[in-house]
C-alpha positions in Angstrom: -28.3 16.4 -1.8 -27.5 14.0 -3.8 -30.3 12.7 -6.4 -30.3 9.7 -8.1 -31.6 10.0 -11.1 -31.8 7.2 -13.9 -30.1 7.9 -17.0 -31.1 5.8 -19.8 -29.1 6.1 -22.6 -25.8 5.1 -19.7 -28.3 1.5 -18.3 -28.8 1.3 -22.0 -25.0 1.5 -22.7 -24.2 -1.1 -19.0 -26.6 -3.4 -20.5 -25.1 -3.6 -24.0 -21.9 -4.0 -22.7 -22.9 -7.3 -19.8 -24.0 -8.5 -23.3 -20.9 -8.1 -25.4 -18.9 -9.6 -22.3 -21.7 -13.0 -22.6 -21.9 -13.3 -26.8 -17.4 -12.6 -26.6 -17.3 -15.5 -23.8 -19.8 -17.5 -25.8 -17.8 -17.3 -29.5 -14.1 -17.4 -27.3 -14.6 -20.0 -24.9 -15.4 -23.3 -25.6 -15.2 -24.4 -21.9 -18.2 -21.4 -21.8 -20.2 -23.1 -24.4 -20.1 -26.6 -22.7 -21.7 -25.8 -19.6 -24.6 -23.9 -21.9 -25.4 -26.7 -23.6 -24.9 -28.8 -20.6 -27.4 -26.6 -18.6 -29.7 -26.7 -21.7 -29.6 -30.4 -21.3 -30.4 -30.0 -17.4 -33.0 -27.8 -18.3 -34.9 -30.4 -20.7 -34.6 -33.2 -18.4 -35.6 -31.7 -15.5 -39.2 -30.9 -17.6 -39.3 -34.9 -18.3 -38.8 -36.0 -15.2 -41.4 -32.8 -13.8 -39.3 -31.7 -10.7 -40.6 -29.6 -8.8 -40.5 -26.3 -9.0 -37.6 -26.0 -5.9 -35.6 -28.2 -7.3 -35.4 -26.4 -10.4 -34.5 -23.0 -8.8 -32.0 -25.4 -7.1 -30.5 -26.3 -10.4 -30.7 -22.5 -11.8 -28.2 -21.5 -9.3 -26.4 -24.5 -9.3 -26.3 -23.7 -13.2 -25.5 -20.0 -12.8 -22.8 -20.6 -10.2 -21.1 -22.3 -12.7 -21.6 -20.5 -15.6 -20.3 -17.9 -13.4 -17.3 -19.3 -12.9 -16.4 -20.2 -16.2 -17.0 -16.3 -17.1 -14.8 -15.0 -14.2 -12.7 -17.1 -14.8 -12.1 -16.4 -18.4 -11.4 -12.5 -17.3 -9.3 -13.4 -14.8 -7.1 -15.6 -17.8 -7.7 -12.3 -20.1 -6.4 -9.5 -17.5 -3.3 -12.2 -16.7 -2.8 -12.2 -20.6 -2.7 -8.3 -20.7 -0.5 -8.1 -18.1 2.1 -10.5 -19.1 2.7 -12.2 -21.5 5.7 -13.6 -20.5 6.1 -17.2 -17.8 5.7 -16.0 -14.6 4.7 -18.7 -11.4 2.4 -16.6 -10.3 0.1 -16.1 -13.8 0.4 -19.6 -13.8 -1.3 -19.6 -10.3 -3.0 -17.3 -10.6 -5.3 -19.2 -13.7 -4.8 -22.0 -12.0 -6.7 -21.7 -8.9 -9.6 -19.9 -11.2 -9.3 -23.0 -13.6 -9.6 -24.7 -9.9 -13.0 -22.9 -9.2 -14.6 -23.4 -12.2 -13.7 -27.6 -11.9 -15.1 -27.5 -7.8 -18.6 -25.4 -8.9 -18.8 -28.1 -11.6 -18.0 -30.8 -9.5 -20.5 -29.6 -7.1 -23.4 -29.5 -9.7 -22.7 -32.7 -10.5 -23.2 -33.6 -7.6 -26.4 -31.3 -6.9 -27.9 -32.6 -10.0 -27.6 -36.7 -8.9 -29.3 -35.5 -5.7 -32.1 -34.2 -7.9 -32.1 -36.4 -10.4 -31.7 -39.9 -9.2 -34.7 -39.9 -7.0 -36.9 -39.4 -10.4 -34.8 -41.8 -12.7 -34.8 -44.8 -10.2 -38.6 -43.9 -9.5 -38.7 -43.9 -13.4 -37.2 -47.0 -13.6 -38.7 -49.0 -10.9 -42.3 -48.2 -12.4 -41.3 -48.4 -16.1 -41.2 -52.1 -16.0 
């Protein structure tokens, strides 16, 4: 019978590799930086507008989806570039589909953010004057 043994060194290496990936992506992917800036802005606004914990959870999941999609897109683009430097229609299609995934998750995030923030903004505008 196989025993699961926690190997701290292996676990530490796994986290180090993951953090290296995040660091690389942040330093080489302009769009990911834009998503992190937008996420920071959304988090600040959620604090200013006193968004409920449930709504903050929804925003958090949405932010994670967009950032994850962008990182998957970046990894796929690097993998395609590794496989071929020549122009292949299939490579272009793979990259375009991955970029489309990011676009759709980003548009979804805008819809979710609008549904959450719009009532708070309208309430603020109605009460403030």
